[in-house]
C-alpha positions as CSV (number, residue, x, y, z in Angstrom):
1,X,30.4,7.3,-8.8
2,X,27.3,8.9,-10.3
3,X,26.1,12.2,-8.6
4,X,22.4,12.9,-8.3
5,X,20.4,15.6,-6.7
6,X,17.8,13.1,-5.5
7,X,17.8,9.3,-5.3
8,X,14.4,7.5,-5.0
9,X,14.8,4.0,-3.6
10,X,11.9,1.9,-4.8
11,X,9.8,2.0,-7.9
12,X,6.4,1.0,-6.6
13,X,3.5,3.4,-6.5
14,X,5.2,5.8,-4.1
15,X,8.5,5.8,-5.9
16,X,7.0,6.1,-9.4
17,X,4.7,8.9,-8.2
18,X,7.6,10.7,-6.6
19,X,9.8,10.5,-9.7
20,X,6.9,11.6,-11.9
21,X,6.1,14.7,-9.7
22,X,9.8,15.6,-9.6
23,X,10.1,15.6,-13.4
24,X,7.0,17.9,-13.5
25,X,7.9,20.4,-10.7
26,X,11.7,20.4,-10.7
27,X,13.0,19.2,-14.1
28,X,16.3,20.8,-13.4
29,X,17.1,18.3,-10.7
30,X,18.9,15.0,-11.6
31,X,16.9,12.1,-10.3
32,X,17.7,8.4,-10.1
33,X,15.4,5.6,-9.2
34,X,17.1,2.6,-7.7
35,X,15.1,-0.5,-7.7
36,X,15.5,-4.1,-9.0
37,X,13.8,-4.8,-12.3
38,X,10.9,-7.3,-12.5
39,X,13.2,-10.2,-13.3
40,X,15.3,-9.5,-10.2
41,X,12.5,-8.9,-7.7
42,X,9.3,-7.0,-7.2
43,X,10.6,-4.4,-4.9
44,X,7.7,-2.6,-3.2
45,X,5.2,-4.9,-4.8
46,X,6.9,-8.0,-3.3
47,X,4.4,-10.5,-1.8
48,X,1.2,-8.7,-3.0
49,X,-1.8,-10.4,-4.4
50,X,-2.8,-9.6,-8.0
51,X,-6.3,-8.3,-7.4
52,X,-6.9,-4.9,-5.9
53,X,-9.6,-2.3,-6.0
54,X,-8.4,1.4,-6.3
55,X,-10.7,3.9,-4.7
56,X,-12.2,6.8,-6.7
57,X,-9.5,9.1,-5.2
58,X,-7.1,7.5,-7.6
59,X,-8.5,9.8,-10.4
60,X,-7.3,13.2,-8.9
61,X,-3.9,11.9,-8.1
62,X,-3.4,10.5,-11.6
63,X,-4.7,13.7,-13.1
64,X,-2.2,15.7,-11.0
65,X,0.5,13.5,-12.5
66,X,-0.8,13.9,-16.0
67,X,-1.5,10.2,-16.2
68,X,-5.2,9.9,-16.2
69,X,-5.7,9.4,-20.0
70,X,-3.0,6.7,-20.2
71,X,-4.5,5.0,-17.2
72,X,-7.8,4.8,-19.0
73,X,-6.1,3.4,-22.0
74,X,-4.9,0.4,-20.0
75,X,-8.4,-1.1,-20.0
76,X,-8.8,-1.6,-16.2
77,X,-12.4,-2.4,-15.3
78,X,-14.5,0.2,-13.4
79,X,-16.3,-1.0,-10.2
80,X,-19.5,0.9,-9.6
81,X,-20.4,-0.7,-6.3
82,X,-19.2,-2.6,-3.3
83,X,-21.1,-5.3,-1.4
84,X,-20.5,-5.5,2.3
85,X,-21.6,-7.6,5.2
86,X,-20.0,-5.8,8.2
87,X,-21.9,-4.6,11.2
88,X,-25.0,-6.7,10.4
89,X,-25.6,-10.1,8.9
90,X,-27.2,-8.9,5.7
91,X,-25.6,-7.6,2.6
92,X,-25.3,-3.8,1.9
93,X,-24.6,-2.3,-1.4
94,X,-22.5,1.0,-1.8
95,X,-23.4,2.5,-5.1
96,X,-20.7,4.6,-6.9
97,X,-22.7,5.6,-9.9
98,X,-23.3,9.1,-8.5
99,X,-19.7,9.4,-6.9
100,X,-18.4,12.8,-8.1
101,X,-14.9,11.4,-8.5
102,X,-16.1,8.4,-10.5
103,X,-16.1,4.7,-9.8
104,X,-13.5,2.5,-8.1
105,X,-11.2,0.5,-10.4
106,X,-10.4,-3.2,-10.4
107,X,-6.8,-3.7,-11.3
108,X,-4.3,-6.4,-11.6
109,X,-1.5,-5.0,-9.3
110,X,1.3,-6.5,-11.4
111,X,0.0,-4.7,-14.6
112,X,-0.9,-1.5,-12.8
113,X,2.5,-1.3,-11.0
114,X,4.3,-2.1,-14.2
115,X,2.5,0.6,-16.2
116,X,2.9,3.2,-13.3
117,X,6.6,2.4,-12.9
118,X,7.2,2.8,-16.7
119,X,5.3,6.1,-16.9
120,X,6.4,7.5,-13.6
121,X,10.1,6.8,-13.9
122,X,10.5,7.8,-17.6
123,X,12.3,11.0,-17.0
124,X,14.6,9.6,-14.2
125,X,17.7,7.5,-14.5
126,X,17.0,3.9,-13.7
127,X,19.4,1.8,-11.7
128,X,18.6,-1.9,-11.7
129,X,19.9,-2.7,-8.2
130,X,19.1,-2.7,-4.5
131,X,20.5,-0.2,-2.1
132,X,22.7,-2.2,0.3
133,X,24.3,0.6,2.3
134,X,23.6,4.3,3.0
135,X,26.0,6.7,4.6
136,X,25.6,10.3,5.5
137,X,28.1,12.8,4.1
138,X,28.6,16.4,4.8
139,X,26.6,17.5,1.7
140,X,24.2,14.5,1.3
141,X,24.4,10.8,1.1
142,X,26.6,8.0,-0.3
143,X,24.4,5.2,-1.6
144,X,26.0,1.7,-2.3
145,X,24.1,-0.8,-4.4
146,X,24.3,-4.6,-4.7
147,X,25.6,-4.3,-8.2
148,X,28.9,-3.0,-6.9
149,X,28.3,0.6,-7.8
150,X,28.0,3.6,-5.5
151,X,26.2,6.9,-6.1
152,X,25.9,10.2,-4.3
153,X,22.8,12.3,-3.7
154,X,21.8,15.5,-2.0
155,X,18.6,14.0,-0.8
156,X,17.2,10.5,-0.6
157,X,13.6,9.3,-0.6
158,X,12.9,5.8,0.9
159,X,10.0,4.3,-1.1
160,X,10.8,0.6,-0.6
161,X,7.5,-0.1,1.1
162,X,7.0,-2.1,4.2
163,X,10.7,-3.3,3.9
164,X,11.8,0.3,4.8
165,X,15.2,-0.7,3.4
166,X,16.8,2.7,4.0
167,X,14.9,4.1,6.9
168,X,15.5,1.2,9.3
169,X,19.3,1.4,8.7
170,X,19.0,5.0,9.9
171,X,17.4,3.9,13.2
172,X,14.0,5.2,12.4
173,X,11.8,2.2,13.3
174,X,8.2,1.8,12.4
175,X,5.7,0.7,15.2
176,X,3.2,-2.0,14.4
177,X,-0.2,-1.1,15.5
178,X,-1.7,-4.6,15.0
179,X,-0.8,-8.0,13.6
180,X,-3.1,-8.1,10.6
181,X,-2.2,-10.6,7.9
182,X,-3.8,-11.7,4.6
183,X,-4.2,-15.3,3.7
184,X,-4.5,-14.7,-0.1
185,X,-5.4,-17.2,-2.7
186,X,-6.5,-17.1,-6.3
187,X,-8.9,-19.5,-7.9
188,X,-10.3,-20.5,-11.3
189,X,-14.1,-20.3,-11.2
190,X,-16.9,-21.4,-13.4
191,X,-19.8,-19.3,-14.8
192,X,-20.1,-15.5,-15.1
193,X,-18.1,-13.5,-12.6
194,X,-19.7,-11.2,-10.1
195,X,-17.9,-7.9,-10.8
196,X,-18.3,-6.2,-7.4
197,X,-15.9,-6.2,-4.6
198,X,-17.4,-8.2,-1.7
199,X,-16.3,-7.6,1.9
200,X,-17.7,-9.8,4.7
201,X,-16.9,-9.8,8.4
202,X,-16.7,-13.1,10.2
203,X,-15.9,-14.1,13.8
204,X,-12.1,-14.2,13.4
205,X,-11.6,-11.2,11.0
206,X,-13.0,-10.4,7.6
207,X,-12.8,-11.7,4.0
208,X,-12.8,-10.0,0.7
209,X,-13.2,-11.3,-2.9
210,X,-13.0,-9.8,-6.3
211,X,-13.0,-11.0,-9.9
212,X,-9.7,-11.0,-11.8
213,X,-9.5,-11.7,-15.5
214,X,-10.0,-14.9,-17.5
215,X,-12.4,-16.5,-15.1
216,X,-10.2,-16.1,-12.1
217,X,-11.0,-14.7,-8.7
218,X,-9.1,-13.4,-5.7
219,X,-10.0,-14.4,-2.1
220,X,-8.3,-13.1,1.1
221,X,-9.0,-13.9,4.7
222,X,-7.8,-10.9,6.9
223,X,-7.0,-11.9,10.5
224,X,-4.2,-11.5,13.1
225,X,-1.0,-13.5,12.6
226,X,-1.5,-15.7,15.8
227,X,-5.1,-16.4,14.8
228,X,-3.9,-17.4,11.3
229,X,-1.5,-19.9,12.8
230,X,-4.3,-21.4,14.9
231,X,-6.7,-21.5,11.9
232,X,-3.9,-23.0,9.7
233,X,-4.7,-20.5,7.0
234,X,-1.5,-21.3,5.2
235,X,-2.9,-24.7,4.3
236,X,-5.7,-25.3,1.8
237,X,-7.7,-27.3,4.3
238,X,-7.5,-24.6,7.0
239,X,-8.2,-21.9,4.6
240,X,-11.4,-23.6,3.3
241,X,-12.5,-24.2,6.8
242,X,-12.4,-20.6,7.6
243,X,-14.0,-19.8,4.3
244,X,-16.9,-22.1,5.1
245,X,-17.7,-19.9,8.1
246,X,-18.8,-17.1,5.8
247,X,-22.1,-16.7,4.1
248,X,-21.7,-14.6,1.0
249,X,-17.9,-15.1,0.2
250,X,-18.4,-18.9,0.5
251,X,-21.4,-18.7,-2.0
252,X,-19.0,-17.2,-4.6
253,X,-16.3,-19.8,-3.7
254,X,-18.7,-22.6,-4.5
255,X,-17.8,-21.9,-8.2
256,X,-14.2,-22.7,-7.6
257,X,-12.7,-25.3,-10.0
258,X,-9.1,-25.0,-9.1
259,X,-7.6,-23.3,-6.0
260,X,-4.0,-22.2,-5.7
261,X,-2.3,-22.6,-2.4
262,X,-2.9,-19.7,0.0
263,X,-0.1,-17.5,1.0
264,X,0.3,-15.2,3.9
265,X,1.0,-11.5,3.3
266,X,1.6,-8.8,6.0
267,X,-1.2,-6.3,6.1
268,X,-1.0,-4.5,9.5
269,X,-1.0,-0.8,10.2
270,X,2.3,0.7,11.0
271,X,3.5,4.2,11.6
272,X,7.0,5.6,11.6
273,X,8.0,8.2,14.3
274,X,10.3,10.0,11.9
275,X,9.5,10.3,8.2
276,X,11.8,13.2,7.5
277,X,15.3,13.9,8.5
278,X,18.5,15.4,7.2
279,X,17.8,15.5,3.5
280,X,15.9,12.2,3.9
281,X,12.2,11.3,3.4
282,X,10.0,8.2,3.7
283,X,7.1,7.8,1.3
284,X,4.4,5.2,0.8
285,X,4.4,2.3,3.1
286,X,7.9,3.2,4.3
287,X,6.2,6.2,6.1
288,X,2.9,4.5,7.1
289,X,1.1,1.4,6.1
290,X,-2.7,1.3,6.2
291,X,-5.1,-1.6,6.8
292,X,-6.6,-2.8,3.5
293,X,-10.1,-2.2,4.9
294,X,-9.4,1.6,4.3
295,X,-9.3,0.9,0.6
296,X,-6.7,3.7,0.1
297,X,-3.4,1.9,0.4
298,X,-2.2,2.4,-3.2
299,X,-3.7,5.9,-3.5
300,X,-2.1,6.9,-0.2
301,X,1.2,5.7,-1.3
302,X,1.1,7.6,-4.6
303,X,-0.2,10.8,-2.9
304,X,2.7,10.7,-0.3
305,X,5.2,10.1,-3.1
306,X,3.9,13.3,-4.8
307,X,4.1,15.3,-1.6
308,X,7.6,13.9,-0.8
309,X,8.6,15.1,-4.3
310,X,7.2,18.6,-3.6
311,X,9.0,18.8,-0.2
312,X,12.3,17.6,-1.8
313,X,12.1,20.1,-4.7
314,X,11.2,22.9,-2.3
315,X,14.3,22.0,-0.1
316,X,16.7,21.6,-2.9
317,X,15.5,23.8,-5.8
318,X,14.0,26.6,-3.8
319,X,16.0,26.6,-0.6
320,X,13.1,26.1,1.7
321,X,14.7,24.4,4.7
322,X,11.3,23.8,6.5
323,X,9.8,21.9,3.6
324,X,10.9,18.4,4.9
325,X,9.5,19.1,8.4
326,X,6.2,20.2,6.8
327,X,6.0,16.9,5.0
328,X,6.7,15.0,8.1
329,X,3.9,16.8,10.0
330,X,1.5,16.1,7.1
331,X,2.2,12.4,7.2
332,X,1.6,12.5,11.0
333,X,-1.7,14.2,10.5
334,X,-2.8,11.8,7.8
335,X,-1.9,8.8,10.0
336,X,-3.8,10.3,13.0
337,X,-6.9,10.8,10.9
338,X,-6.6,7.3,9.5
339,X,-6.3,5.8,13.0
340,X,-9.4,7.5,14.2
341,X,-11.5,6.4,11.2
342,X,-10.1,2.8,11.4
343,X,-11.1,2.4,15.1
344,X,-14.6,3.7,14.4
345,X,-14.9,1.3,11.5
346,X,-13.9,-1.8,13.4
347,X,-15.7,-0.6,16.5
348,X,-19.0,-0.6,14.6
349,X,-19.0,-4.4,14.5
350,X,-20.5,-5.9,17.7
351,X,-21.5,-9.3,16.5
352,X,-18.6,-11.2,18.1
353,X,-17.6,-9.1,21.2
354,X,-15.7,-11.9,22.8
355,X,-13.8,-13.1,19.8
356,X,-10.0,-12.1,20.0
357,X,-9.9,-10.3,16.7
358,X,-12.7,-7.9,17.5
359,X,-12.0,-7.6,21.2
360,X,-8.4,-6.5,20.4
361,X,-9.5,-3.8,18.2
362,X,-11.9,-2.3,20.8
363,X,-9.2,-2.6,23.4
364,X,-6.5,-1.0,21.2
365,X,-8.7,1.9,20.0
366,X,-7.3,4.5,22.5
367,X,-3.7,3.6,21.6
368,X,-4.1,3.9,17.8
369,X,-3.5,7.6,17.7
370,X,0.0,7.9,16.3
371,X,0.4,11.4,17.8
372,X,0.9,9.7,21.2
373,X,2.0,6.2,20.5
374,X,4.8,7.2,18.0
375,X,6.5,9.2,20.6
376,X,7.3,6.0,22.5
377,X,9.9,4.9,19.8
């Protein structure tokens, strides 16, 4: 049995950021990152689409981790504007040329996650496995893995994404705030690619599309799971019928030469009532999962990984017993602010007041504040 100060379960954006931050702020602590390698499973990135736009807020987080120069060297494309058709039928352009934090960034999530995992986990011990059992001991935790090995740790960080592979085993359930799902598909298109991220509301939810590389484009229809079943969004025909009800996204889709089968990916908001316990923390989507319309999912995961690392190092290296509770309170405040902003954003759309997707979000607005709803768990 190997003994560690901290075990980070998961090597996605949250886990990699936590590992990197621990190496920087508390190099004396022995840290292990337990996650299956790419060949065994994608871990926190499982089920994601390739295309994603990172908000300008990614720059200060990567600078804090000392990774900004190497991020720029990866050759990801900057995105200087976003086109939206949201609360009105026309198209609005949000320019980022004068944004103080710089542009957004179009990334291939597989490439980005692979780079961040390699850089973030460089100083930690890597364990190519999944955690299959977690048991509390007097001085920490016993962690059993699916490779047959067990390890001990004084503190554990669950960064396994929406799966919450460790937290759920401890009885800390996350409460779903909605049933949002993405019907995601990639396509090969003809002609020059429009580089902007395009977001368009329609009567049963909203769509986004963005350019990938080598003449490929990502398309996603965001709606509720029950509506997705009714629309048959998991089939090419149903997906195309929903696409035809858009104006601007369908115009870009007219250039499709070959469409891959759509797949459904969970995308709803979730909050956990407890994100910090006895030498235990949740980070990233294991703590709270944001609606993709926020545009901050990856950055939020990285930022919470950094703060989880600071809390863990304050607790173990500096004897600050209140550090974990402060982290939990910060996660709750972040989730409350997000819930308010999300309700306002969806509430700004009044074009389809009787359609279930939009009606639900108006009706659910008062209950989205996690400061009240999370106490029900």
